[in-house]
N, CA, C and O atoms as a Maestro MAE file, in Angstrom:
{
 s_m_m2io_version
 :::
 2.0.0
}

f_m_ct {
 s_m_title
 :::
 protein
 m_atom[240] {
  # First column is atom index #
  i_m_mmod_type
  r_m_x_coord
  r_m_y_coord
  r_m_z_coord
  i_m_residue_number
  s_m_chain_name
  s_m_pdb_residue_name
  s_m_pdb_atom_name
  i_m_atomic_number
  :::
  1 25 -34.831 11.326 41.971 1 A "MET " " N  " 7
  2 3 -33.447 11.717 41.731 1 A "MET " " CA " 6
  3 2 -32.529 10.493 41.722 1 A "MET " " C  " 6
  4 15 -31.576 10.436 40.944 1 A "MET " " O  " 8
  5 25 -32.814 9.523 42.579 2 A "GLY " " N  " 7
  6 3 -32.002 8.304 42.631 2 A "GLY " " CA " 6
  7 2 -32.115 7.498 41.355 2 A "GLY " " C  " 6
  8 15 -31.140 6.912 40.884 2 A "GLY " " O  " 8
  9 25 -33.339 7.474 40.792 3 A "ASN " " N  " 7
  10 3 -33.531 6.736 39.543 3 A "ASN " " CA " 6
  11 2 -32.791 7.398 38.384 3 A "ASN " " C  " 6
  12 15 -32.304 6.714 37.485 3 A "ASN " " O  " 8
  13 25 -32.708 8.709 38.403 4 A "LEU " " N  " 7
  14 3 -31.992 9.427 37.354 4 A "LEU " " CA " 6
  15 2 -30.504 9.097 37.387 4 A "LEU " " C  " 6
  16 15 -29.883 8.910 36.341 4 A "LEU " " O  " 8
  17 25 -29.936 9.026 38.578 5 A "VAL " " N  " 7
  18 3 -28.516 8.695 38.720 5 A "VAL " " CA " 6
  19 2 -28.262 7.269 38.235 5 A "VAL " " C  " 6
  20 15 -27.268 7.007 37.558 5 A "VAL " " O  " 8
  21 25 -29.161 6.354 38.582 6 A "LYS " " N  " 7
  22 3 -29.015 4.969 38.127 6 A "LYS " " CA " 6
  23 2 -29.102 4.891 36.603 6 A "LYS " " C  " 6
  24 15 -28.338 4.164 35.967 6 A "LYS " " O  " 8
  25 25 -30.027 5.637 36.030 7 A "ALA " " N  " 7
  26 3 -30.187 5.631 34.577 7 A "ALA " " CA " 6
  27 2 -28.947 6.202 33.888 7 A "ALA " " C  " 6
  28 15 -28.516 5.687 32.856 7 A "ALA " " O  " 8
  29 25 -28.379 7.255 34.451 8 A "LEU " " N  " 7
  30 3 -27.166 7.835 33.873 8 A "LEU " " CA " 6
  31 2 -25.982 6.874 33.970 8 A "LEU " " C  " 6
  32 15 -25.166 6.798 33.051 8 A "LEU " " O  " 8
  33 25 -25.886 6.145 35.075 9 A "LYS " " N  " 7
  34 3 -24.811 5.162 35.219 9 A "LYS " " CA " 6
  35 2 -24.964 4.039 34.196 9 A "LYS " " C  " 6
  36 15 -23.984 3.582 33.607 9 A "LYS " " O  " 8
  37 25 -26.202 3.603 33.996 10 A "ILE " " N  " 7
  38 3 -26.455 2.550 33.009 10 A "ILE " " CA " 6
  39 2 -26.123 3.058 31.609 10 A "ILE " " C  " 6
  40 15 -25.513 2.341 30.815 10 A "ILE " " O  " 8
  41 25 -26.518 4.284 31.307 11 A "ALA " " N  " 7
  42 3 -26.224 4.857 29.992 11 A "ALA " " CA " 6
  43 2 -24.718 4.998 29.783 11 A "ALA " " C  " 6
  44 15 -24.221 4.768 28.680 11 A "ALA " " O  " 8
  45 25 -23.995 5.369 30.824 12 A "ALA " " N  " 7
  46 3 -22.540 5.492 30.720 12 A "ALA " " CA " 6
  47 2 -21.901 4.127 30.481 12 A "ALA " " C  " 6
  48 15 -20.959 4.009 29.697 12 A "ALA " " O  " 8
  49 25 -22.409 3.102 31.152 13 A "ASN " " N  " 7
  50 3 -21.878 1.750 30.946 13 A "ASN " " CA " 6
  51 2 -22.152 1.252 29.532 13 A "ASN " " C  " 6
  52 15 -21.286 0.635 28.911 13 A "ASN " " O  " 8
  53 25 -23.342 1.516 29.024 14 A "VAL " " N  " 7
  54 3 -23.683 1.107 27.661 14 A "VAL " " CA " 6
  55 2 -22.788 1.828 26.655 14 A "VAL " " C  " 6
  56 15 -22.308 1.213 25.703 14 A "VAL " " O  " 8
  57 25 -22.564 3.113 26.857 15 A "ALA " " N  " 7
  58 3 -21.696 3.873 25.953 15 A "ALA " " CA " 6
  59 2 -20.268 3.339 25.998 15 A "ALA " " C  " 6
  60 15 -19.599 3.271 24.966 15 A "ALA " " O  " 8
  61 25 -19.802 2.965 27.173 16 A "GLU " " N  " 7
  62 3 -18.452 2.423 27.304 16 A "GLU " " CA " 6
  63 2 -18.323 1.082 26.577 16 A "GLU " " C  " 6
  64 15 -17.295 0.807 25.959 16 A "GLU " " O  " 8
  65 25 -19.349 0.261 26.650 17 A "ILE " " N  " 7
  66 3 -19.343 -1.024 25.951 17 A "ILE " " CA " 6
  67 2 -19.323 -0.806 24.441 17 A "ILE " " C  " 6
  68 15 -18.620 -1.514 23.720 17 A "ILE " " O  " 8
  69 25 -20.085 0.162 23.966 18 A "ILE " " N  " 7
  70 3 -20.119 0.447 22.526 18 A "ILE " " CA " 6
  71 2 -18.756 0.928 22.041 18 A "ILE " " C  " 6
  72 15 -18.289 0.498 20.986 18 A "ILE " " O  " 8
  73 25 -18.124 1.801 22.786 19 A "VAL " " N  " 7
  74 3 -16.804 2.310 22.399 19 A "VAL " " CA " 6
  75 2 -15.777 1.181 22.419 19 A "VAL " " C  " 6
  76 15 -14.953 1.076 21.511 19 A "VAL " " O  " 8
  77 25 -15.823 0.339 23.445 20 A "ALA " " N  " 7
  78 3 -14.879 -0.776 23.522 20 A "ALA " " CA " 6
  79 2 -15.086 -1.737 22.354 20 A "ALA " " C  " 6
  80 15 -14.121 -2.268 21.805 20 A "ALA " " O  " 8
  81 25 -16.326 -1.957 21.978 21 A "GLY " " N  " 7
  82 3 -16.609 -2.827 20.837 21 A "GLY " " CA " 6
  83 2 -16.071 -2.265 19.543 21 A "GLY " " C  " 6
  84 15 -15.531 -3.006 18.721 21 A "GLY " " O  " 8
  85 25 -16.209 -0.972 19.349 22 A "SER " " N  " 7
  86 3 -15.695 -0.368 18.116 22 A "SER " " CA " 6
  87 2 -14.172 -0.403 18.081 22 A "SER " " C  " 6
  88 15 -13.581 -0.550 17.012 22 A "SER " " O  " 8
  89 25 -13.535 -0.271 19.236 23 A "VAL " " N  " 7
  90 3 -12.074 -0.373 19.294 23 A "VAL " " CA " 6
  91 2 -11.637 -1.789 18.937 23 A "VAL " " C  " 6
  92 15 -10.664 -1.975 18.206 23 A "VAL " " O  " 8
  93 25 -12.352 -2.784 19.448 24 A "LEU " " N  " 7
  94 3 -12.019 -4.169 19.118 24 A "LEU " " CA " 6
  95 2 -12.188 -4.446 17.629 24 A "LEU " " C  " 6
  96 15 -11.385 -5.168 17.038 24 A "LEU " " O  " 8
  97 25 -13.214 -3.885 17.028 25 A "ILE " " N  " 7
  98 3 -13.431 -4.069 15.594 25 A "ILE " " CA " 6
  99 2 -12.296 -3.433 14.798 25 A "ILE " " C  " 6
  100 15 -11.806 -4.026 13.837 25 A "ILE " " O  " 8
  101 25 -11.877 -2.241 15.188 26 A "GLU " " N  " 7
  102 3 -10.766 -1.578 14.498 26 A "GLU " " CA " 6
  103 2 -9.483 -2.392 14.614 26 A "GLU " " C  " 6
  104 15 -8.745 -2.532 13.639 26 A "GLU " " O  " 8
  105 25 -9.213 -2.934 15.810 27 A "LEU " " N  " 7
  106 3 -8.011 -3.738 15.990 27 A "LEU " " CA " 6
  107 2 -8.081 -5.031 15.186 27 A "LEU " " C  " 6
  108 15 -7.076 -5.474 14.631 27 A "LEU " " O  " 8
  109 25 -9.256 -5.632 15.123 28 A "ALA " " N  " 7
  110 3 -9.416 -6.864 14.344 28 A "ALA " " CA " 6
  111 2 -9.202 -6.595 12.864 28 A "ALA " " C  " 6
  112 15 -8.604 -7.418 12.172 28 A "ALA " " O  " 8
  113 25 -9.676 -5.463 12.365 29 A "GLU " " N  " 7
  114 3 -9.467 -5.129 10.958 29 A "GLU " " CA " 6
  115 2 -8.005 -4.824 10.669 29 A "GLU " " C  " 6
  116 15 -7.496 -5.148 9.596 29 A "GLU " " O  " 8
  117 25 -7.338 -4.203 11.625 30 A "LYS " " N  " 7
  118 3 -5.947 -3.819 11.406 30 A "LYS " " CA " 6
  119 2 -5.007 -5.018 11.506 30 A "LYS " " C  " 6
  120 15 -4.120 -5.179 10.668 30 A "LYS " " O  " 8
  121 25 -5.191 -5.856 12.516 31 A "TYR " " N  " 7
  122 3 -4.262 -6.943 12.777 31 A "TYR " " CA " 6
  123 2 -4.822 -8.318 12.449 31 A "TYR " " C  " 6
  124 15 -4.119 -9.318 12.595 31 A "TYR " " O  " 8
  125 25 -6.053 -8.387 12.015 32 A "GLY " " N  " 7
  126 3 -6.661 -9.676 11.705 32 A "GLY " " CA " 6
  127 2 -6.070 -10.291 10.458 32 A "GLY " " C  " 6
  128 15 -5.480 -9.590 9.636 32 A "GLY " " O  " 8
  129 25 -6.220 -11.587 10.310 33 A "GLY " " N  " 7
  130 3 -5.643 -12.294 9.173 33 A "GLY " " CA " 6
  131 2 -6.251 -11.886 7.860 33 A "GLY " " C  " 6
  132 15 -5.652 -11.108 7.118 33 A "GLY " " O  " 8
  133 25 -7.415 -12.388 7.555 34 A "ARG " " N  " 7
  134 3 -8.026 -12.130 6.257 34 A "ARG " " CA " 6
  135 2 -8.599 -10.724 6.185 34 A "ARG " " C  " 6
  136 15 -8.591 -10.117 5.114 34 A "ARG " " O  " 8
  137 25 -9.090 -10.193 7.286 35 A "LEU " " N  " 7
  138 3 -9.723 -8.875 7.267 35 A "LEU " " CA " 6
  139 2 -8.714 -7.758 7.038 35 A "LEU " " C  " 6
  140 15 -9.036 -6.768 6.381 35 A "LEU " " O  " 8
  141 25 -7.515 -7.894 7.558 36 A "GLY " " N  " 7
  142 3 -6.535 -6.825 7.460 36 A "GLY " " CA " 6
  143 2 -5.708 -6.856 6.198 36 A "GLY " " C  " 6
  144 15 -4.965 -5.910 5.937 36 A "GLY " " O  " 8
  145 25 -5.807 -7.924 5.391 37 A "LYS " " N  " 7
  146 3 -4.947 -8.071 4.222 37 A "LYS " " CA " 6
  147 2 -5.752 -8.005 2.938 37 A "LYS " " C  " 6
  148 15 -5.677 -8.915 2.113 37 A "LYS " " O  " 8
  149 25 -6.501 -6.968 2.764 38 A "LYS " " N  " 7
  150 3 -7.279 -6.797 1.544 38 A "LYS " " CA " 6
  151 2 -6.360 -6.302 0.439 38 A "LYS " " C  " 6
  152 15 -5.532 -5.419 0.661 38 A "LYS " " O  " 8
  153 25 -6.507 -6.871 -0.750 39 A "LYS " " N  " 7
  154 3 -5.667 -6.477 -1.883 39 A "LYS " " CA " 6
  155 2 -6.420 -5.473 -2.735 39 A "LYS " " C  " 6
  156 15 -7.629 -5.588 -2.936 39 A "LYS " " O  " 8
  157 25 -5.698 -4.502 -3.226 40 A "SER " " N  " 7
  158 3 -6.330 -3.524 -4.101 40 A "SER " " CA " 6
  159 2 -6.378 -4.070 -5.519 40 A "SER " " C  " 6
  160 15 -5.524 -4.863 -5.915 40 A "SER " " O  " 8
  161 25 -7.352 -3.654 -6.262 41 A "ALA " " N  " 7
  162 3 -7.510 -4.130 -7.637 41 A "ALA " " CA " 6
  163 2 -6.382 -3.614 -8.521 41 A "ALA " " C  " 6
  164 15 -5.938 -4.327 -9.421 41 A "ALA " " O  " 8
  165 25 -5.910 -2.393 -8.288 42 A "THR " " N  " 7
  166 3 -4.848 -1.838 -9.126 42 A "THR " " CA " 6
  167 2 -3.544 -2.587 -8.917 42 A "THR " " C  " 6
  168 15 -2.795 -2.781 -9.875 42 A "THR " " O  " 8
  169 25 -3.251 -3.010 -7.706 43 A "GLY " " N  " 7
  170 3 -2.037 -3.780 -7.456 43 A "GLY " " CA " 6
  171 2 -2.069 -5.111 -8.173 43 A "GLY " " C  " 6
  172 15 -1.046 -5.562 -8.688 43 A "GLY " " O  " 8
  173 25 -3.218 -5.743 -8.216 44 A "LYS " " N  " 7
  174 3 -3.352 -7.028 -8.893 44 A "LYS " " CA " 6
  175 2 -3.188 -6.856 -10.400 44 A "LYS " " C  " 6
  176 15 -2.550 -7.682 -11.051 44 A "LYS " " O  " 8
  177 25 -3.746 -5.813 -10.946 45 A "VAL " " N  " 7
  178 3 -3.624 -5.569 -12.383 45 A "VAL " " CA " 6
  179 2 -2.173 -5.303 -12.744 45 A "VAL " " C  " 6
  180 15 -1.688 -5.814 -13.753 45 A "VAL " " O  " 8
  181 25 -1.473 -4.520 -11.946 46 A "ALA " " N  " 7
  182 3 -0.075 -4.221 -12.228 46 A "ALA " " CA " 6
  183 2 0.767 -5.488 -12.157 46 A "ALA " " C  " 6
  184 15 1.692 -5.649 -12.954 46 A "ALA " " O  " 8
  185 25 0.477 -6.381 -11.235 47 A "THR " " N  " 7
  186 3 1.218 -7.634 -11.118 47 A "THR " " CA " 6
  187 2 0.979 -8.509 -12.335 47 A "THR " " C  " 6
  188 15 1.922 -9.096 -12.867 47 A "THR " " O  " 8
  189 25 -0.256 -8.606 -12.781 48 A "ASP " " N  " 7
  190 3 -0.573 -9.414 -13.958 48 A "ASP " " CA " 6
  191 2 0.096 -8.851 -15.206 48 A "ASP " " C  " 6
  192 15 0.587 -9.612 -16.041 48 A "ASP " " O  " 8
  193 25 0.121 -7.544 -15.341 49 A "THR " " N  " 7
  194 3 0.748 -6.918 -16.501 49 A "THR " " CA " 6
  195 2 2.250 -7.193 -16.502 49 A "THR " " C  " 6
  196 15 2.822 -7.498 -17.549 49 A "THR " " O  " 8
  197 25 2.884 -7.088 -15.354 50 A "ALA " " N  " 7
  198 3 4.318 -7.342 -15.269 50 A "ALA " " CA " 6
  199 2 4.619 -8.801 -15.588 50 A "ALA " " C  " 6
  200 15 5.621 -9.086 -16.245 50 A "ALA " " O  " 8
  201 25 3.792 -9.720 -15.148 51 A "ALA " " N  " 7
  202 3 4.002 -11.135 -15.443 51 A "ALA " " CA " 6
  203 2 3.821 -11.406 -16.928 51 A "ALA " " C  " 6
  204 15 4.553 -12.217 -17.496 51 A "ALA " " O  " 8
  205 25 2.872 -10.750 -17.563 52 A "THR " " N  " 7
  206 3 2.638 -10.940 -18.992 52 A "THR " " CA " 6
  207 2 3.823 -10.433 -19.802 52 A "THR " " C  " 6
  208 15 4.247 -11.084 -20.756 52 A "THR " " O  " 8
  209 25 4.348 -9.297 -19.435 53 A "ILE " " N  " 7
  210 3 5.495 -8.734 -20.154 53 A "ILE " " CA " 6
  211 2 6.705 -9.651 -19.986 53 A "ILE " " C  " 6
  212 15 7.434 -9.887 -20.949 53 A "ILE " " O  " 8
  213 25 6.927 -10.165 -18.793 54 A "THR " " N  " 7
  214 3 8.053 -11.057 -18.547 54 A "THR " " CA " 6
  215 2 7.900 -12.347 -19.338 54 A "THR " " C  " 6
  216 15 8.874 -12.844 -19.904 54 A "THR " " O  " 8
  217 25 6.693 -12.892 -19.385 55 A "ASP " " N  " 7
  218 3 6.457 -14.135 -20.112 55 A "ASP " " CA " 6
  219 2 6.668 -13.952 -21.609 55 A "ASP " " C  " 6
  220 15 7.237 -14.830 -22.257 55 A "ASP " " O  " 8
  221 25 6.228 -12.846 -22.167 56 A "SER " " N  " 7
  222 3 6.342 -12.647 -23.609 56 A "SER " " CA " 6
  223 2 7.789 -12.435 -24.034 56 A "SER " " C  " 6
  224 15 8.159 -12.833 -25.138 56 A "SER " " O  " 8
  225 25 8.616 -11.823 -23.197 57 A "THR " " N  " 7
  226 3 10.015 -11.616 -23.561 57 A "THR " " CA " 6
  227 2 10.822 -12.893 -23.372 57 A "THR " " C  " 6
  228 15 11.823 -13.080 -24.063 57 A "THR " " O  " 8
  229 25 10.430 -13.764 -22.475 58 A "SER " " N  " 7
  230 3 11.180 -14.994 -22.261 58 A "SER " " CA " 6
  231 2 10.919 -16.014 -23.360 58 A "SER " " C  " 6
  232 15 11.716 -16.936 -23.534 58 A "SER " " O  " 8
  233 25 9.821 -15.876 -24.112 59 A "ASP " " N  " 7
  234 3 9.505 -16.805 -25.190 59 A "ASP " " CA " 6
  235 2 10.387 -16.579 -26.413 59 A "ASP " " C  " 6
  236 15 10.560 -17.489 -27.224 59 A "ASP " " O  " 8
  237 25 10.932 -15.411 -26.553 60 A "GLU " " N  " 7
  238 3 11.698 -15.085 -27.763 60 A "GLU " " CA " 6
  239 2 13.064 -15.686 -27.763 60 A "GLU " " C  " 6
  240 15 13.822 -15.497 -28.715 60 A "GLU " " O  " 8
  :::
 }
 m_bond[239] {
  # First column is bond index #
  i_m_from
  i_m_to
  i_m_order
  :::
  1 1 2 1
  2 2 3 1
  3 3 4 2
  4 3 5 1
  5 5 6 1
  6 6 7 1
  7 7 8 2
  8 7 9 1
  9 9 10 1
  10 10 11 1
  11 11 12 2
  12 11 13 1
  13 13 14 1
  14 14 15 1
  15 15 16 2
  16 15 17 1
  17 17 18 1
  18 18 19 1
  19 19 20 2
  20 19 21 1
  21 21 22 1
  22 22 23 1
  23 23 24 2
  24 23 25 1
  25 25 26 1
  26 26 27 1
  27 27 28 2
  28 27 29 1
  29 29 30 1
  30 30 31 1
  31 31 32 2
  32 31 33 1
  33 33 34 1
  34 34 35 1
  35 35 36 2
  36 35 37 1
  37 37 38 1
  38 38 39 1
  39 39 40 2
  40 39 41 1
  41 41 42 1
  42 42 43 1
  43 43 44 2
  44 43 45 1
  45 45 46 1
  46 46 47 1
  47 47 48 2
  48 47 49 1
  49 49 50 1
  50 50 51 1
  51 51 52 2
  52 51 53 1
  53 53 54 1
  54 54 55 1
  55 55 56 2
  56 55 57 1
  57 57 58 1
  58 58 59 1
  59 59 60 2
  60 59 61 1
  61 61 62 1
  62 62 63 1
  63 63 64 2
  64 63 65 1
  65 65 66 1
  66 66 67 1
  67 67 68 2
  68 67 69 1
  69 69 70 1
  70 70 71 1
  71 71 72 2
  72 71 73 1
  73 73 74 1
  74 74 75 1
  75 75 76 2
  76 75 77 1
  77 77 78 1
  78 78 79 1
  79 79 80 2
  80 79 81 1
  81 81 82 1
  82 82 83 1
  83 83 84 2
  84 83 85 1
  85 85 86 1
  86 86 87 1
  87 87 88 2
  88 87 89 1
  89 89 90 1
  90 90 91 1
  91 91 92 2
  92 91 93 1
  93 93 94 1
  94 94 95 1
  95 95 96 2
  96 95 97 1
  97 97 98 1
  98 98 99 1
  99 99 100 2
  100 99 101 1
  101 101 102 1
  102 102 103 1
  103 103 104 2
  104 103 105 1
  105 105 106 1
  106 106 107 1
  107 107 108 2
  108 107 109 1
  109 109 110 1
  110 110 111 1
  111 111 112 2
  112 111 113 1
  113 113 114 1
  114 114 115 1
  115 115 116 2
  116 115 117 1
  117 117 118 1
  118 118 119 1
  119 119 120 2
  120 119 121 1
  121 121 122 1
  122 122 123 1
  123 123 124 2
  124 123 125 1
  125 125 126 1
  126 126 127 1
  127 127 128 2
  128 127 129 1
  129 129 130 1
  130 130 131 1
  131 131 132 2
  132 131 133 1
  133 133 134 1
  134 134 135 1
  135 135 136 2
  136 135 137 1
  137 137 138 1
  138 138 139 1
  139 139 140 2
  140 139 141 1
  141 141 142 1
  142 142 143 1
  143 143 144 2
  144 143 145 1
  145 145 146 1
  146 146 147 1
  147 147 148 2
  148 147 149 1
  149 149 150 1
  150 150 151 1
  151 151 152 2
  152 151 153 1
  153 153 154 1
  154 154 155 1
  155 155 156 2
  156 155 157 1
  157 157 158 1
  158 158 159 1
  159 159 160 2
  160 159 161 1
  161 161 162 1
  162 162 163 1
  163 163 164 2
  164 163 165 1
  165 165 166 1
  166 166 167 1
  167 167 168 2
  168 167 169 1
  169 169 170 1
  170 170 171 1
  171 171 172 2
  172 171 173 1
  173 173 174 1
  174 174 175 1
  175 175 176 2
  176 175 177 1
  177 177 178 1
  178 178 179 1
  179 179 180 2
  180 179 181 1
  181 181 182 1
  182 182 183 1
  183 183 184 2
  184 183 185 1
  185 185 186 1
  186 186 187 1
  187 187 188 2
  188 187 189 1
  189 189 190 1
  190 190 191 1
  191 191 192 2
  192 191 193 1
  193 193 194 1
  194 194 195 1
  195 195 196 2
  196 195 197 1
  197 197 198 1
  198 198 199 1
  199 199 200 2
  200 199 201 1
  201 201 202 1
  202 202 203 1
  203 203 204 2
  204 203 205 1
  205 205 206 1
  206 206 207 1
  207 207 208 2
  208 207 209 1
  209 209 210 1
  210 210 211 1
  211 211 212 2
  212 211 213 1
  213 213 214 1
  214 214 215 1
  215 215 216 2
  216 215 217 1
  217 217 218 1
  218 218 219 1
  219 219 220 2
  220 219 221 1
  221 221 222 1
  222 222 223 1
  223 223 224 2
  224 223 225 1
  225 225 226 1
  226 226 227 1
  227 227 228 2
  228 227 229 1
  229 229 230 1
  230 230 231 1
  231 231 232 2
  232 231 233 1
  233 233 234 1
  234 234 235 1
  235 235 236 2
  236 235 237 1
  237 237 238 1
  238 238 239 1
  239 239 240 2
  :::
 }
}
């Protein structure tokens, strides 16, 4: 019975470490420099299109 309690305590500690690690990963993705600032492809395409339209009208 004593070994079972020790095993459950160890399992609880391991589970707590796993949860804490996943929380740290989420925070790093949210507030991290390069990881949190991913650009969408559609935003980049829209920016390029707007720049092209502006450039073509300024040439005239």
